[in-house]
C-alpha positions as CSV (number, residue, x, y, z in Angstrom):
1,M,98.2,40.0,-111.1
2,V,95.8,41.4,-108.5
3,K,97.4,42.0,-104.9
4,R,96.2,39.9,-102.1
5,V,94.0,41.2,-99.6
6,F,95.0,40.3,-95.9
7,A,92.3,40.2,-93.3
8,L,94.0,40.6,-89.7
9,H,92.7,38.9,-86.8
10,E,94.5,39.9,-83.4
11,V,94.4,37.9,-80.2
12,A,95.9,38.2,-76.9
13,R,96.7,34.6,-76.3
14,T,96.5,31.3,-78.3
15,T,98.1,27.8,-78.4
16,S,99.5,28.8,-81.9
17,T,98.8,31.1,-84.6
18,Q,99.3,28.2,-86.9
19,D,96.4,26.5,-85.3
20,V,94.1,29.4,-85.7
21,A,94.9,29.9,-89.5
22,R,94.8,26.0,-90.1
23,N,91.2,26.2,-88.4
24,A,90.3,28.9,-90.7
25,A,91.5,27.1,-93.8
26,R,89.6,24.1,-93.0
27,S,86.5,26.5,-92.4
28,G,86.8,27.8,-96.1
29,A,88.6,31.2,-95.1
30,A,89.7,33.2,-98.2
31,E,93.3,33.6,-98.9
32,G,94.9,36.3,-96.8
33,F,93.5,35.2,-93.4
34,C,96.1,36.2,-91.0
35,C,96.3,35.9,-87.1
36,L,98.7,38.0,-84.9
37,A,98.9,37.0,-81.3
38,A,100.7,38.7,-78.4
39,E,101.3,35.3,-76.6
40,Q,101.5,31.6,-77.7
41,T,101.3,28.7,-75.3
42,A,102.2,26.1,-77.6
43,G,104.1,27.7,-80.6
44,R,106.1,25.3,-82.8
45,G,108.8,25.3,-85.3
46,R,110.2,22.6,-87.7
47,L,110.8,19.1,-86.7
48,G,108.5,19.3,-83.6
49,R,110.6,22.2,-81.9
50,S,108.7,24.5,-79.7
51,W,108.9,28.3,-80.1
52,V,109.0,30.1,-76.8
53,A,108.8,34.0,-76.3
54,P,107.5,35.8,-73.1
55,P,104.1,37.5,-73.7
56,G,104.4,40.8,-75.8
57,T,107.9,40.4,-76.7
58,A,107.8,39.0,-80.2
59,M,105.6,39.3,-83.4
60,L,103.9,36.0,-83.6
61,A,101.7,35.7,-86.8
62,S,100.5,33.0,-89.5
63,V,98.9,33.9,-92.6
64,L,96.9,31.6,-95.1
65,L,97.9,31.6,-98.7
66,R,96.2,29.9,-101.5
67,T,98.6,29.0,-104.3
68,P,99.0,26.6,-107.3
69,E,100.4,23.2,-106.0
70,V,103.6,23.7,-108.2
71,A,104.4,26.9,-106.3
72,A,103.8,25.6,-102.9
73,P,107.5,24.2,-102.2
74,G,108.9,27.5,-102.8
75,V,106.6,29.4,-100.3
76,P,109.3,28.8,-97.5
77,F,111.9,30.6,-99.6
78,A,109.4,33.4,-100.5
79,A,108.4,33.6,-96.7
80,G,111.9,33.9,-95.5
81,L,113.0,36.4,-98.2
82,S,110.0,38.7,-97.5
83,L,110.4,38.6,-93.7
84,R,114.3,39.6,-94.0
85,D,113.1,42.5,-96.5
86,A,110.4,43.6,-93.8
87,V,113.3,43.6,-91.0
88,A,115.6,45.7,-93.3
89,E,112.6,48.2,-94.3
90,T,111.5,48.7,-90.6
91,T,114.7,48.7,-88.8
92,G,117.6,49.2,-91.3
93,V,119.3,45.8,-90.1
94,E,120.4,43.8,-92.9
95,A,119.8,40.1,-91.8
96,Q,120.9,36.8,-93.4
97,L,119.0,33.6,-94.1
98,K,119.8,30.0,-93.0
99,W,118.5,27.4,-95.2
100,P,115.6,27.5,-95.8
101,N,114.2,30.5,-94.0
102,D,115.7,31.1,-90.6
103,V,116.5,34.8,-90.2
104,L,119.9,35.6,-88.4
105,I,121.7,38.4,-87.2
106,G,125.4,37.8,-86.7
107,G,124.7,34.0,-86.9
108,R,122.1,34.3,-84.1
109,K,118.5,33.4,-84.7
110,L,116.2,36.4,-84.9
111,A,113.1,34.7,-86.6
112,G,111.8,31.3,-87.5
113,I,109.3,30.5,-90.1
114,L,107.0,27.4,-90.3
115,V,105.3,26.6,-93.7
116,E,102.6,24.0,-93.5
117,L,100.2,22.6,-96.1
118,C,96.7,22.1,-94.8
119,S,93.3,20.7,-96.2
120,G,90.4,23.0,-96.7
121,A,91.0,24.7,-100.3
122,P,87.9,25.4,-102.1
123,A,87.7,23.8,-105.5
124,G,89.8,25.7,-107.9
125,A,91.6,27.9,-105.2
126,G,94.9,26.2,-105.1
127,V,96.8,24.5,-102.3
128,A,96.1,26.0,-98.7
129,V,99.5,27.0,-97.3
130,I,100.0,28.3,-93.7
131,A,103.2,30.7,-93.4
132,G,103.9,31.2,-89.7
133,A,106.6,33.6,-88.3
134,G,108.0,34.3,-85.1
135,V,110.4,37.5,-84.6
136,N,112.2,38.3,-81.3
137,L,111.4,41.9,-80.8
138,T,112.2,42.7,-77.1
139,V,113.2,39.2,-75.7
140,R,115.5,39.7,-72.8
141,E,116.8,36.1,-72.1
142,F,116.8,32.8,-74.3
143,P,116.5,29.3,-72.9
144,D,119.8,27.4,-72.5
145,G,120.9,26.0,-75.8
146,I,119.1,28.7,-78.0
147,D,121.7,31.0,-79.8
148,G,119.1,33.8,-80.3
149,V,119.1,37.5,-80.6
150,S,116.5,40.0,-80.2
151,L,116.0,43.4,-82.4
152,H,116.2,45.6,-79.3
153,A,119.7,44.4,-78.7
154,V,121.0,45.5,-82.4
155,T,118.8,48.6,-83.2
156,D,117.2,51.5,-81.5
157,T,114.3,51.0,-84.1
158,V,112.2,48.3,-82.9
159,P,108.9,48.2,-84.9
160,A,105.5,47.3,-83.2
161,P,104.4,43.6,-84.0
162,R,101.7,44.9,-86.2
163,A,103.9,47.4,-88.3
164,L,106.4,44.4,-89.0
165,L,103.8,42.2,-89.8
166,E,102.2,44.6,-92.3
167,A,105.5,45.0,-93.9
168,W,106.1,41.2,-94.0
169,L,102.6,40.6,-95.6
170,R,103.4,43.4,-98.3
171,H,106.8,41.7,-99.1
172,L,105.3,38.3,-99.0
173,D,102.6,39.2,-101.5
174,A,105.3,40.4,-103.9
175,R,107.7,37.4,-103.4
176,V,104.8,34.7,-103.5
177,T,103.6,36.5,-106.8
178,A,107.1,36.4,-108.3
179,L,107.2,32.7,-107.3
180,E,104.0,31.9,-109.0
181,L,105.0,33.7,-112.3
182,N,108.8,32.6,-112.5
183,G,109.1,29.6,-110.2
184,L,111.4,29.1,-107.3
185,P,114.8,29.5,-109.5
186,G,113.5,33.0,-109.8
187,L,113.8,33.6,-106.2
188,L,117.1,31.6,-105.6
189,G,119.5,34.4,-106.7
190,D,118.0,36.8,-104.0
191,W,118.1,33.9,-101.5
192,R,121.7,33.1,-102.3
193,R,122.8,36.9,-101.8
194,Y,121.6,36.7,-98.3
195,A,122.5,33.1,-97.5
196,A,124.3,32.2,-94.2
197,G,126.4,29.2,-94.6
198,L,126.9,28.3,-98.1
199,G,130.3,27.1,-98.7
200,A,130.6,26.5,-95.0
201,A,130.7,23.3,-93.0
202,V,127.2,22.3,-91.5
203,S,125.5,19.6,-89.8
204,V,121.9,18.8,-90.9
205,R,119.5,16.9,-88.6
206,T,116.9,15.1,-91.0
207,P,114.0,12.9,-90.2
208,S,116.3,10.0,-91.3
209,G,119.7,11.0,-89.5
210,V,122.4,13.6,-89.5
211,I,124.3,14.7,-92.4
212,E,127.5,16.6,-92.1
213,G,129.7,18.2,-94.9
214,T,129.8,21.4,-96.7
215,A,126.8,23.2,-97.9
216,V,127.6,24.0,-101.6
217,D,124.3,25.2,-103.1
218,V,120.6,25.1,-103.3
219,R,119.0,22.9,-106.1
220,D,116.1,24.5,-108.2
221,D,113.6,22.4,-106.3
222,G,114.9,24.0,-103.0
223,A,117.0,21.0,-101.6
224,L,120.2,21.9,-99.8
225,L,123.2,20.1,-101.6
226,I,125.7,18.9,-98.8
227,A,129.1,17.8,-100.1
228,G,130.5,15.0,-98.0
229,R,132.7,11.9,-98.0
230,A,129.8,10.0,-99.9
231,G,129.5,12.7,-102.5
232,V,126.8,15.3,-102.8
233,T,123.6,14.7,-100.9
234,P,120.4,16.7,-101.5
235,V,118.2,17.6,-98.3
236,L,114.8,18.6,-98.6
237,A,113.8,18.8,-95.2
238,G,116.1,19.2,-92.0
239,D,117.4,21.6,-89.3
240,V,120.7,23.0,-90.3
241,Q,123.5,24.0,-87.7
242,L,126.3,26.2,-88.9
243,V,129.7,24.8,-87.8
244,Q,131.3,28.0,-88.9
245,T,131.2,30.7,-86.1
246,Y,130.0,34.0,-87.3
247,P,131.2,37.2,-85.7
248,H,128.3,38.9,-83.8
249,T,128.1,42.0,-86.1
250,V,125.3,43.7,-87.8
251,R,125.5,45.2,-91.3
252,M,123.1,48.4,-91.7
253,H,120.9,48.9,-94.7
254,Q,122.0,51.8,-96.7
255,G,119.1,53.9,-98.3
């Protein structure tokens, strides 16, 4: 398959890189449109949460993908894996993934990813998917209640936002291509390899309420399987809190 061509648009300040990419998609932009911002004034995460980072301290980017509809549900996993790969490549730090795609170091959140479908795909171009990422690079303090970590605190090798973005896009192209060829089950082996929380007690906030139990696995459609008193419950959308306490250690990449 032909590699995707990414068209980078850098801005100093915007409400959200997701908004920029969404507007581009609706205007008929080609796959690969990407916005990188130094500052977001209204960045957002899953379930309506905000993403806050002081200006110039994070990689804040969103990219437009156009993929077959059957592959779209797997893009969150591909995006998380590829960002984990990019962090390892550029810093030597081996991070973990919390379902479906939060990037953790020592149990603390390094990066969040938001994947959204949007209208605006030309006929025959597939589904328009916006994948956005926020990665803490040199964030000195986090708001109360946020157990975050910044790359500068765990490694002397902190990449520039553009360098990290370029690595993410390269890995994202490879992961999404594999997803389109082999389906989500073809990615889940690697995802489980880096998963944080499988086999551990979790609390999951979903649109319909909180589910507590043990995260036992991920189903082939991406659902997180929670074993509790009522049996095994599949969760397709939600925010996972790990009940297990992880030591704040970093495993370094070899090679």
